C-alpha positions in Angstrom: 2.5 -6.6 -2.1 4.8 -9.5 -1.7 3.3 -12.8 -0.7 5.6 -13.2 2.3 4.3 -9.8 3.5 0.7 -10.9 3.0 1.3 -14.1 4.9 3.0 -12.2 7.8 0.1 -9.8 7.8 -2.6 -12.5 8.3 -0.4 -14.3 10.8 0.1 -11.1 12.9 -3.6 -10.3 12.6 -4.6 -13.7 14.0 -2.0 -13.4 16.8 -3.2 -9.9 17.7 -6.8 -11.2 17.7 -5.7 -14.0 20.0 -4.1 -11.5 22.4 -7.1 -9.2 22.4 -9.4 -12.1 23.2 -7.1 -13.1 26.0 -7.4 -9.5 27.4 -11.1 -9.9 27.2 -11.0 -13.1 29.1 -8.7 -11.6 31.7 -11.0 -8.6 32.2 -14.0 -10.9 32.7 -12.0 -12.9 35.3 -11.0 -9.7 37.1 -14.6 -8.5 37.0 -15.8 -11.8 38.5 -13.2 -11.5 41.3 -14.2 -7.9 41.9 -17.9 -8.9 42.1 -17.1 -11.5 44.7 -15.5 -8.9 47.0 -18.4 -6.5 47.0 -20.7 -6.0 50.0 -23.9 -4.9 48.4 -27.0 -3.7 50.3 -29.4 -2.4 47.6 -28.7 -4.5 44.5 -31.0 -7.6 44.4 -29.6 -11.1 44.6 -31.2 -11.9 41.2 -29.3 -9.0 39.5 -26.0 -10.1 41.1 -26.7 -13.7 39.9 -27.4 -12.5 36.4 -24.2 -10.4 36.3 -22.2 -13.4 37.6 -23.7 -15.7 35.0 -23.0 -13.2 32.2 -19.4 -12.7 33.3 -18.9 -16.4 33.7 -20.3 -17.0 30.2 -18.1 -14.3 28.8 -15.0 -15.7 30.5 -15.7 -19.3 29.4 -16.4 -18.2 25.8 -13.4 -15.9 25.6 -11.2 -18.7 27.0 -12.4 -21.2 24.4 -12.1 -18.8 21.5 -8.6 -17.9 22.6 -7.6 -21.5 22.3 -9.3 -21.9 18.9 -7.8 -18.7 17.4 -4.4 -19.5 18.8 -4.5 -23.0 17.3 -5.4 -21.6 13.9 -2.7 -18.9 14.2 0.0 -21.5 15.0 -1.0 -23.7 12.0 -1.0 -20.6 9.6 2.7 -20.9 9.4 2.5 -24.0 7.2 0.9 -23.6 3.8 -2.1 -25.8 3.7 -5.6 -25.4 2.2 -7.0 -26.7 5.5 -5.6 -23.6 7.2 -7.6 -21.4 4.9 -10.8 -23.3 5.5 -10.1 -23.2 9.3 -9.7 -19.4 9.1 -12.9 -19.1 7.1 -14.8 -21.2 9.7 -13.2 -20.0 13.0 -12.9 -16.3 12.3 -16.6 -15.7 11.5 -17.8 -18.1 14.2 -15.6 -16.4 16.9 -16.6 -12.9 15.6 -20.3 -13.6 15.8 -19.9 -15.2 19.3 -17.8 -12.2 20.5 -20.3 -9.7 19.2 -23.2 -11.5 20.8 -21.5 -11.5 24.2 -20.6 -7.8 23.8 -24.2 -6.8 22.9 -25.7 -9.0 25.7 -23.2 -8.2 28.4 -23.6 -8.1 32.1 -24.2 -4.3 32.3 -27.8 -4.8 31.2 -28.7 -6.6 34.4 -27.9 -3.5 36.4 -28.7 -0.7 34.0 -30.1 2.2 35.9 -33.4 3.8 34.6 -32.8 7.1 36.4 -35.6 6.7 38.9 -33.4 4.8 41.4 -31.9 6.4 44.5 -28.3 7.6 44.2 -27.0 4.9 46.5 -28.5 2.2 44.3 -26.9 3.8 41.2 -23.5 3.9 42.9 -23.9 0.1 43.7 -24.9 -0.6 40.1 -21.6 1.2 39.0 -19.7 -1.1 41.4 -21.3 -4.3 40.2 -20.2 -3.8 36.6 -17.3 -1.2 36.8 -16.3 1.1 34.0 -12.8 -0.4 34.0 -14.5 -3.6 32.7 -17.0 -2.3 30.2 -15.0 0.0 27.9 -11.7 -2.1 27.7 -13.7 -5.3 27.3 -15.8 -3.8 24.5 -12.9 -2.2 22.8 -10.8 -5.4 22.9 -13.7 -7.5 21.6 -14.5 -5.1 18.7 -10.8 -4.9 17.7 -10.5 -8.7 17.8 -13.6 -9.0 15.6 -12.3 -6.5 13.1 -9.0 -8.4 12.9 -10.7 -11.8 12.5 -13.0 -10.5 9.8 -10.0 -8.8 8.0 -8.1 -12.0 8.1 -11.0 -14.1 6.7 -11.5 -11.7 3.9 -7.8 -11.1 3.2 -7.3 -14.9 2.9 -9.5 -14.9 -0.2 -6.7 -13.1 -2.2 -5.3 -15.1 -5.1 -1.7 -14.8 -3.9 -2.6 -16.3 -0.5 -4.7 -19.0 -2.1 -1.8 -20.0 -4.2 0.6 -19.9 -1.3 -1.6 -22.0 1.0 -2.5 -24.5 -1.8 0.9 -24.9 -3.5 4.1 -26.3 -2.0 5.0 -23.0 -0.3 7.7 -24.5 2.1 9.7 -26.5 -0.4 13.2 -25.0 -0.2 14.1 -26.5 -3.6 11.1 -24.7 -5.2 10.5 -21.4 -3.4 7.0 -20.1 -3.8 6.5 -17.2 -6.2 3.0 -15.7 -6.7 1.5 -15.0 -10.0 2.3 -11.3 -9.5 6.0 -12.1 -9.1 6.0 -14.7 -11.9 4.3 -12.4 -14.5 5.5 -9.0 -13.3 1.8 -8.1 -12.9 0.4 -5.0 -11.2 
């Protein structure tokens, strides 16, 4: 695979992860707005407060991670060893944070046990709606997969050479060891 293709692949992966994290943030914001419009009779105030706190934390964390990943994605266009280090730091950190927020999401605060009355279960379903849970989880998992892919793919020798060498020098266009030696 040509180096230019590899570079575009990791750049697009970071950009796609940024967009997926932005979707996650937007869903958290929409769920918070939805929670504010509900008129609940049976769900306790403590449960609503816990859901609100979880959604707010998810929104704030997703917003910060969008900015972090977007900044790294922008700087990936220039060949620099610092970019590789930034990817290796930011991608696992954001992945771990995203997974933690997916596992400990707001749906646990209103998880029915099956012994509740039907009206309470219906209100539980309104507090954390299905339109939030599945898209938020899917977007988060896909973003994590792309970030981990990018961090692992950046260990390739071709990309190391690209990000460590001149790369952008028009007088000396970059050629990987595969292109120079006619390798595999």
